[in-house]
N, C-alpha and C positions, 0 to 999 in steps of 0.2 A: 203309483207315481214313481218317477225316477227322483230320487232325493238327491243325488250328486253323481258326476260323471268325471273320472279321473282317467288321465291317459296322455299321449303325446299331442302336443300343439302342432297342427299342419298348416293352418291359414290363419291370419288374424288381421280384421279390418275394424274400424272404429264401431260398428255396428252388429259383427257377426265373427265367430270363431269355428273352426272346425278341429275337433278334437278325435283323434285316432285312439280309439278303445277296444282292445281285442281284434284288430283288424277292421272294424267298421267305423266309418267317419261320421260323427254326429256334428250336424250344422246347428249351432246354438246362438240365438241371439242375446247380445249384451247390450249395457248401457256403455256411456262415455266412461262412468264412475269406474266400473269394471275393466275397461279397457285400459284405463290409466293405471290400475292396480296390477295389470298382468304384467310380469317380467318378461325377459328373454328366455327364461329356460324352457326346455322341451316339454318337462312334465309338468301338467297344470291339473288343478281339481276347481271344478266349479259346482255350485249348489245350484239345483236346477227346480224348474217349475215348467210342466207339460200342460199347455192350454189345448184343450180339444174342441174344435168347433166342426160343423157339419162339413165344410170344405177344406179343413186344414188340421194339421196337428203341430201345433208351434212349440219349440223348445227355447224356453228362456235361461240364461246362466247367470249367477251371480258370484262375486268375488267372497262375500261372506253371508251367513244367515241373516242378519239385521237386513240387509238389502232386499232378500229373498221375502221377508216378512212384510217388509213395507210394500213390496211390488204385489203380494197376494191381498193387503188391505186396500191398495189403491183400485186394485180392479174389482173389488167387492162395491166400489162406488158407482152408482148408476151413471152411465155414459163415459165411463172410462175403460177403454179396452186394454189390452197388452201393449200396444205399440205407444199410446198416450202414457201409461203408466212407465214404460221404458224411457221415454222421452222426459218426463218429470224427473226420473232418478237420473239420467245423464244431466241435467240442468241443476239440480239441486243435491249436494251430497246428502247421504242418508240421515247424518245427525242433524244436520241443518234443518231437513225436512222434518224430521221429529220434532225439533223444537218450534218450528213455524207451525206445525198443526196443533200441537199443544198449547202454543202462545195465542192460537186462533189468529195468526199473521196471514190473512189472505193475500197481501200485497207480494209477499215472496213466491206464493204459488202462482200467483196470476203473472209474474214475470217468466213464465215459462212459455213458449211459443205455443199457440193453439189452445191455451187455458183461459178463459175468459171469467168475468166476475162470477156469474151464477156456479160455474164448475167449481172454482176454488172455494167458494162458500159451502157448495155440496160437499167437497173433501172434508173441509173442517167441521162441518155440522154433523158427517157421518164418522169421522174417525178420531175427533178431538178427545172424546170419552176412553175409548179403547185404547188410544197411543198412551194416554195419561196413566191408566191402570196397568198396560202391559210392561211399560217401560219405566213405572216409578219416576216419573217427571214431575218432582215436587216444586223444584225451583220457579217453575213458571206459573203455578197455581194462583197465587195472588192477583197477577195481572189479568188472567182470564176473566173475560165479561166485566172488565172494569173499564167503562168507557171514558172515565176522567184520565186513567192512565194512558189509554189508546191515544186521545186527543194530546196529551201532554208529550207523547213519544213522537207522534206526527210533528207537532210544533218543534221539537229538538232536532228532529231529522231536516227541517226547512231550514235552522239555525245552522246547520252543518255538522252535527255530531254523527258519529257513527251510531248505528242503531243498536248493535249488540252492548255497546258500553253504556249507552244510555238506559237499554233495558234493565241491566244489572243495577243502575243507580235508583231507577223509578221502582224497581222491585223491592229495594231496600225502604224507600219512602212509603210505600203501599204497605208494608209489612207492620211499620211503625204507625201509620194513620190510615186505616182502609177507607176512611171517608175524605180523605184530603180532596181538594178542589184543584182544577186544572192548574191554576195561578199558583197555589201553593206548591204543586209538585215540579211546575216548571222553575219557580225560584230556588227552591231546595236542590234540584238536581243541577241548576247553573253553579251552584256553589261547590258541588262535588265532582264536577266533570272537568 
């Protein structure tokens, strides 16, 4: 496998770059996240993943290792290929995607064009445990599989609160009282938001 490519940036588009490395131009598919992180400097290093299929060898490039690891996890899910994984990483920044998977937030993943309900649920089902273990995401564990917390978060969103700030408040409430009803969670959250 080609772990990374470092060289002179020759071409740059939102979906692809060409890096000249020792006189050979490598065409590398990138996400919009990576595109936004690439500066104007001529020298560039991208972490890569080479996907080999019967009809093509496709090189994907990432600005950091976390994005590459997320890409590998995404393509391990049935029904998600390289281009779909790149589309997901283009739509959701890697850290937000990690949080969404760990928290079981299928709505965030569904917001990506071309991702339906079943695919989003499959991503969460297949990757949630791996993501929580690999990245030591403890702060979302109390909310995972807590339907009362999910319903309360949905209600708070309908009331106009930002999901991220509501999640933090609901998380504290769940830590204090894991058996809290939806009504109790909403009432306490409204006092703290």
